[in-house]
N, C-alpha and C positions, 0 to 999 in steps of 0.2 A: 506520555508518561515522562515524568521528570525525576531526576535524582540529584539532590543537592543543587537544584537550579539548572542542571545540564540535561538537555533532552537526550533520551535514549537513542542510540544510533541504529539499532537493529529493527528490521521489519521482518516478520517471520515469513518463511518460504511458503508459498501457497500452491505448489504443484506436487503431484504424487512423486515419489512415495512419502514425501515430507508432510503432506496434508492430504488426506483422502476425501474429506467432505469440506468443501470450501463454500461458505455462504456469502450472500451479498454484503452482510455485516462484516465479515472478515475482509473482504475486498475494500470496503469503504473505510474500515479502520486502518488498513495499510496505506490507503491513499491519503487520509487525514494525517497520519504520522509523517508521510513523505512531505506533504505540503508544510506542516509545522517545522520540519527539519530545514527545508531549504529556504523558507521564509524567515525563520528565526522567531516566529510568533506562536505561542501556544494557542492564543485566541487573538484574532485580529481586532483592531480598533474598528469602530463603526464605519469609517470611511473606506475601509479595506475589506469589510465583510463580504460584499458581493464578489469581488475578485477572488478572495479566499475560497468561498463556497463553490464558485465555478471551477476553480482549479481542482478542488477535491472531486467534483462531479466528473470532470474530464479525465482525470487520472484513474478514477474508479472504472470508468467506461473502457479506457484503454487497457487497464489491467484485466478486466473480464474478457475483452477480445483477445488479448495475449493468451490467457489461460485456456480459452476455447480453442485456440489454433495450435497450441503446443502439441507435439507428438512426443510422448514419453515412451522411451524404449525400455526393454527389460532391465531389471536391476543389475544384471551382469555387465551391462554396457554403459559407457558414459553418454549422457544426453547432450553434451555440448562442449 
């Protein structure tokens, strides 16, 4: 997402209690936004498309692993 040509900096939180049902699409969207932000490209040129796509895939996989491994404690306690 862009606003006045500037990329949005926020990626939504994907863990409970902020998000109860997280889909693969949610994870991929966050990974895509991250790669766009750090690369500075909304869409890569053809010669960078493979690297861009691999980065999104790897970050999405790492994100899914992280979310699967997080232990979220009760709302009354701080998670971290």
